[in-house]
ROLUM-329801 format. One record per residue (C-alpha): residue number from 1; chain; x, y, z; residue in three letters. Coordinates in steps of 0.001 Angstrom, whole numbers, padded with zeros to 6 digits. Layout:
N
NUM/A/X/Y/Z/ALA
...
% end
This chain:
78
1/A/000000/000000/000000/MET
2/A/001463/003409/-000973/PRO
3/A/002441/005836/001758/MET
4/A/000723/009168/002249/GLN
5/A/002510/012462/002931/ALA
6/A/001443/012578/006585/HIS
7/A/002841/009064/007180/GLU
8/A/006212/010055/005746/ILE
9/A/006238/013208/007852/GLU
10/A/005434/011215/011015/GLU
11/A/008348/008835/010405/LEU
12/A/010782/011691/009798/ILE
13/A/009441/013679/012765/ARG
14/A/010077/010722/015098/ALA
15/A/013815/011106/014390/SER
16/A/013853/014877/013927/PHE
17/A/011238/016257/016350/PRO
18/A/012282/019904/015998/ASP
19/A/012755/019905/012222/ALA
20/A/010883/021954/009673/GLU
21/A/009422/019220/007455/ILE
22/A/007470/019587/004238/THR
23/A/006291/016529/002307/VAL
24/A/004651/016871/-001103/GLN
25/A/003185/014477/-003614/GLY
26/A/-000230/012977/-004114/ASN
27/A/000309/009646/-005811/ASP
28/A/001585/007887/-002688/GLY
29/A/004582/006542/-004565/VAL
30/A/006701/009421/-005894/HIS
31/A/007064/012011/-003157/MET
32/A/009277/014975/-002256/ALA
33/A/010384/016119/001174/ALA
34/A/012329/019046/002584/MET
35/A/013849/018633/006032/VAL
36/A/015564/021526/007807/VAL
37/A/017128/020556/011132/ASP
38/A/019855/021923/013389/ALA
39/A/021355/018448/013781/SER
40/A/022521/018690/010155/PHE
41/A/025033/021414/011023/LYS
42/A/028509/020191/010110/GLY
43/A/027192/017316/007987/MET
44/A/027534/017179/004235/ASN
45/A/024414/016603/002141/ARG
46/A/025011/012863/001774/VAL
47/A/025240/012463/005557/GLN
48/A/022084/014536/006028/GLN
49/A/020126/012519/003494/GLN
50/A/021328/009190/004891/ARG
51/A/020069/010277/008327/ALA
52/A/016635/011075/006893/VAL
53/A/016451/007861/004854/TYR
54/A/017326/005907/008022/ALA
55/A/014320/007516/009732/SER
56/A/012042/005928/007119/LEU
57/A/012752/002560/008749/LYS
58/A/013032/000478/005588/GLY
59/A/009917/001817/003848/LYS
60/A/012002/002396/000677/MET
61/A/013802/-000953/000766/ASP
62/A/013587/-003151/-002284/GLY
63/A/010967/-003584/-004959/ALA
64/A/008251/-004182/-002380/ASN
65/A/008927/-001005/-000376/GLY
66/A/005907/001135/000398/GLU
67/A/007679/004246/-000903/LEU
68/A/009145/003983/-004378/HIS
69/A/010870/007370/-004673/ALA
70/A/011490/010323/-002391/LEU
71/A/013138/013450/-003757/ALA
72/A/014893/014750/-000668/LEU
73/A/016227/018206/000147/THR
74/A/018011/018673/003454/THR
75/A/019832/021536/005147/ARG
76/A/020669/023060/008485/ALA
77/A/018770/026241/009421/PRO
78/A/020522/029487/008577/GLU
% end
């Protein structure tokens, strides 16, 4: 079953409770998210994105994952 935007946000928020999180997309399969969190300070973009993908707890794993694609933008607050 495809994931909805609010489900993706809840998973990310569990790992990044103080983050500014925006999740977009309406097909439940191809989604986009922006995550702005202070914990990203000092991390490069790959490290930031790996941290967010880890928060999805395997929902993108393999051909049977509930989330097929997530365009991800991450950054530390300015």
